[in-house]
C-alpha positions in Angstrom: -26.6 7.9 26.9 -26.8 9.1 30.5 -26.5 12.8 31.5 -23.0 12.3 32.9 -21.9 10.6 29.6 -23.3 13.5 27.5 -21.5 16.0 29.7 -18.2 14.1 29.3 -18.6 14.0 25.5 -19.2 17.8 25.5 -16.1 18.5 27.5 -13.8 16.5 25.2 -12.4 18.8 22.5 -11.6 17.0 19.2 -8.8 19.4 18.3 -7.2 18.6 21.6 -7.4 14.9 20.9 -5.8 15.4 17.5 -2.9 17.4 19.1 -2.6 14.8 21.8 -2.2 12.1 19.2 0.4 14.2 17.3 2.4 14.7 20.5 2.3 11.0 21.2 3.4 10.1 17.7 6.3 12.5 17.6 7.3 12.2 21.3 7.6 16.0 21.7 5.4 19.0 22.1 7.8 21.1 20.1 7.9 18.7 17.1 4.1 18.4 17.2 3.8 22.2 17.2 6.0 22.4 14.1 3.9 19.7 12.2 0.6 21.1 13.2 1.6 24.8 12.6 0.6 25.9 16.1 2.5 27.4 19.0 4.0 24.9 21.5 2.5 26.9 24.4 -0.9 26.5 22.8 -0.5 22.7 22.6 0.8 22.6 26.2 -2.2 24.5 27.4 -4.7 22.2 25.5 -3.0 19.1 27.0 -3.2 20.6 30.5 -6.9 21.3 30.0 -7.4 17.8 28.7 -5.7 16.4 31.8 -7.8 18.6 34.0 -11.0 17.5 32.2 -10.1 13.8 32.6 -8.8 14.2 36.1 -5.5 12.3 35.5 -2.0 12.7 34.2 -1.7 11.7 30.5 2.0 12.6 29.8 5.2 12.7 31.7 7.2 15.7 30.5 11.0 15.7 30.6 13.8 17.5 28.9 13.9 15.0 25.9 10.2 15.2 25.3 7.2 13.3 26.7 6.3 9.8 27.8 2.8 8.3 28.0 1.3 7.5 31.4 -0.9 4.4 31.7 -3.9 6.7 31.3 -2.3 8.3 28.3 -1.8 5.0 26.6 -5.5 4.2 27.1 -6.5 7.6 25.8 -4.2 7.3 22.7 -6.0 4.0 21.8 -9.4 5.5 22.1 -8.4 8.8 20.5 -7.1 7.1 17.4 -10.3 5.1 17.2 -12.5 8.2 17.4 -10.4 10.2 14.9 -10.4 7.2 12.5 -14.2 6.9 12.8 -14.5 10.7 12.0 -12.3 10.3 8.9 -14.4 7.3 7.8 -17.6 9.3 8.4 -16.3 12.2 6.3 -15.4 9.8 3.5 -18.8 8.1 3.4 -20.7 11.4 3.7 -18.7 12.9 0.8 -19.8 9.9 -1.3 -23.4 10.8 -0.5 -22.7 14.3 -1.7 -21.5 12.9 -4.9 -24.7 10.9 -5.5 -24.1 7.6 -3.6 -27.4 7.0 -1.8 -26.4 4.0 0.2 -23.4 2.2 1.7 -23.5 -1.3 3.1 -20.5 -3.0 4.9 -20.6 -6.7 4.3 -18.3 -9.4 5.8 -18.6 -12.9 4.4 -16.8 -16.2 4.7 -14.9 -17.7 1.7 -17.7 -20.3 1.0 -20.2 -17.5 0.4 -17.8 -15.3 -1.6 -16.7 -18.1 -3.9 -20.0 -19.9 -4.4 -22.8 -17.4 -4.4 -22.0 -13.7 -3.9 -20.5 -12.8 -7.2 -23.7 -13.5 -9.1 -26.0 -12.2 -6.3 -24.1 -8.9 -5.7 -23.6 -8.4 -9.5 -27.4 -8.6 -10.0 -27.9 -6.3 -7.0 -25.6 -3.5 -8.2 -27.2 -3.6 -11.7 -30.5 -2.9 -10.1 -29.2 -0.5 -7.4 -26.2 1.3 -8.9 -26.5 4.1 -6.3 -25.7 1.7 -3.4 -22.1 1.0 -2.6 -21.1 -2.3 -1.1 -17.9 -2.9 0.7 -17.3 -6.6 0.9 -14.5 -8.2 3.0 -13.6 -11.9 3.3 -13.1 -13.2 6.8 -13.4 -16.5 8.8 -16.9 -17.2 10.0 -16.1 -16.4 13.6 -14.5 -13.1 12.6 -17.7 -12.3 10.5 -19.8 -12.8 13.6 -17.5 -10.7 15.7 -17.5 -7.9 13.2 -21.4 -7.8 13.2 -21.4 -7.9 17.0 -19.0 -5.0 17.3 -20.6 -2.9 14.5 -17.7 -3.2 12.1 -20.1 -4.7 9.5 -23.7 -4.0 8.8 -24.3 -7.5 7.5 -22.6 -10.8 7.9 -22.8 -13.9 5.6 -21.4 -17.1 6.9 -21.9 -20.4 8.6 -22.8 -19.1 12.0 -21.8 -21.2 15.0 -24.5 -22.5 17.3 -25.1 -20.6 20.4 -24.7 -17.1 19.0 -28.1 -16.1 20.3 -27.5 -12.3 20.6 -27.5 -12.0 16.8 -30.4 -12.3 14.4 -30.0 -14.6 11.4 -31.9 -15.4 8.2 -31.4 -18.4 5.8 -29.4 -17.6 2.7 -28.0 -20.7 1.0 -27.4 -24.4 1.6 -23.8 -25.5 1.5 -22.5 -29.1 1.0 -18.9 -30.1 1.9 -17.2 -32.8 -0.1 -13.8 -34.5 -0.1 -11.5 -33.5 -3.0 -9.0 -36.2 -4.2 -6.9 -36.8 -7.3 -8.6 -38.9 -9.9 -6.5 -42.0 -9.2 -6.8 -41.8 -5.4 -8.0 -44.9 -3.5 -11.0 -42.9 -2.2 -12.0 -41.6 -5.6 -14.4 -44.5 -6.3 -15.7 -45.0 -2.8 -18.7 -42.7 -2.7 -20.2 -41.7 -0.3 -17.7 -42.1 2.6 -17.4 -41.2 6.2 -14.9 -38.4 6.8 -13.0 -40.8 9.2 -12.0 -42.8 6.1 -9.9 -39.9 4.9 -7.8 -39.7 8.1 -5.2 -42.2 6.8 -4.1 -39.7 4.2 -2.4 -36.3 4.3 -4.7 -33.3 4.1 -4.5 -29.8 2.6 -6.5 -27.6 4.9 -7.7 -24.0 5.4 -6.8 -21.9 8.4 -7.2 -23.8 11.7 -9.8 -21.2 12.8 -12.0 -21.8 9.7 -15.4 -23.4 10.3 -14.5 -26.2 7.9 -11.3 -27.1 9.7 -13.0 -26.9 13.1 -15.6 -29.4 11.9 -12.9 -31.7 10.5 -10.9 -31.5 13.7 -14.0 -32.3 15.8 -14.9 -35.2 13.6 -11.4 -36.6 13.9 -11.5 -36.3 17.7 -14.8 -38.2 17.8 -13.2 -40.9 15.8 -10.2 -41.0 18.2 -7.9 -39.8 15.4 -6.2 -36.6 14.2 -6.1 -34.8 10.9 -2.7 -35.2 9.1 -2.6 -31.6 8.0 0.3 -31.3 5.7 -0.3 -27.8 4.3 -2.3 -24.8 5.2 -3.7 -22.6 2.4 -5.8 -19.4 2.5 -8.0 -20.0 -0.5 -10.0 -22.8 -2.2 -8.2 -22.4 -5.5 -4.8 -22.9 -3.8 -6.2 -26.0 -2.1 -7.2 -27.5 -5.5 -3.8 -26.8 -7.0 -2.0 -28.4 -4.0 -4.3 -31.5 -4.3 -3.7 -31.6 -8.0 0.0 -31.7 -7.4 -0.2 -34.7 -5.1 0.2 -32.9 -1.8 -2.8 -34.3 -0.1 -6.6 -34.3 -0.1 -9.0 -31.7 1.2 -12.5 -30.7 2.2 -14.3 -27.8 0.5 -17.8 -26.7 -0.6 -19.1 -28.8 -3.5 -20.3 -25.8 -5.7 -17.0 -24.0 -5.1 -15.2 -27.1 -6.5 -17.5 -27.3 -9.5 -16.7 -23.6 -10.2 -13.0 -24.1 -9.8 -12.9 -27.4 -11.7 -12.9 -25.8 -15.1 -9.3 -24.7 -14.7 -8.2 -28.2 -13.5 -10.0 -30.4 -16.0 -10.8 -33.9 -14.9 -7.8 -34.6 -12.7 -9.6 -34.1 -9.4 -12.8 -35.8 -8.1 -15.3 -34.8 -5.4 -16.4 -37.5 -3.0 -19.6 -37.1 -1.0 -19.4 -37.3 2.8 -22.0 -39.1 5.0 -21.2 -36.9 8.0 -24.0 -34.6 9.2 -21.6 -31.6 9.5 -20.9 -31.7 5.8 -24.4 -30.3 5.2 -24.3 -26.7 6.3 -26.5 -23.6 6.0 -25.0 -20.2 5.2 -27.0 -17.5 6.9 -27.4 -13.7 6.8 -26.4 -12.2 10.1 -27.2 -8.8 11.7 -27.6 -7.4 15.2 -31.2 -6.4 14.3 -32.5 -6.6 10.7 -35.3 -4.2 11.5 -32.9 -1.3 12.4 -30.5 -1.7 9.5 -30.2 1.3 7.2 -32.5 1.3 4.1 -29.7 0.3 1.8 -28.7 -2.7 3.9 -32.3 -3.9 4.2 -32.7 -3.6 0.4 -29.6 -5.8 0.0 -31.0 -8.4 2.5 -34.3 -8.5 0.6 -32.4 -9.1 -2.6 -30.2 -11.8 -1.3 -33.2 -13.7 0.3 -35.1 -13.4 -3.0 -32.1 -14.5 -5.1 -31.6 -17.6 -2.9 -35.3 -18.5 -2.8 -35.1 -18.4 1.0 -38.1 -19.3 3.1 -40.5 -16.3 3.5 -38.5 -14.4 0.9 -41.9 -13.2 -0.4 -42.3 -11.2 2.8 -39.4 -8.7 2.5 -38.1 -6.6 5.3 -39.7 -3.2 5.3 -37.5 -0.7 3.5 
């Protein structure tokens, strides 16, 4: 942080930011004063000081209340972000005071969550019950973005090629297969090229999912298109749709094996010849060496659980 940035941060008063947000939300200095139990004149003075500090008009005052200037709209966005971060920091620190010695924010794609993380994270929490893990499911590209922006300490996904600014480590291998009803014409033709499935309706995941993107690209290369009949948000929903004759679909093989118990023998998995059907799920971080101790401990555990290359050489914790 430069000297000018430090001076700016010191001049910004958090109480003034809170009052500014209150005025914006209520549209009136008077109503904000009532809600915050402070004199309207005191709020007005703080807002004037804030405008003087920033060197720009933030609010247009009129008889009915206030309206935001363009600069005020920008400040409102940033002020809410700052205040939210402070609330989150307070919550996390209160957990440390109550005995939680670590907190790791993890974003992962659906393939990792369904196939591998329940067992791996379950084993981790039994060994490290003082470390709290917040796990969120997102599309792979959203996982990467969250790690880039600092919204997640650790990402677990199929990372797109060309994301060079992030560090990655191998976690698990992932094999995609075609799921069809037992009596489907493709059920006995194994293995097949994905292009052979393009004559049939598909049940697919979100169009931004890495699986659908790979399917779409393969169809383009074959000069065809995917007949996407239904979008679903989960692999269990995909299996149920296929089981009820609404199409065929592509999903990770182990996920299908785990879900198959509830479906019986009505569905079949068909191996694909396509190179894109063999994927690698990776651990993703901005810099593994600078992760908090709790996050590095989790990374070491995941690498060891997966038998990943060099897992015998753990990250320093």
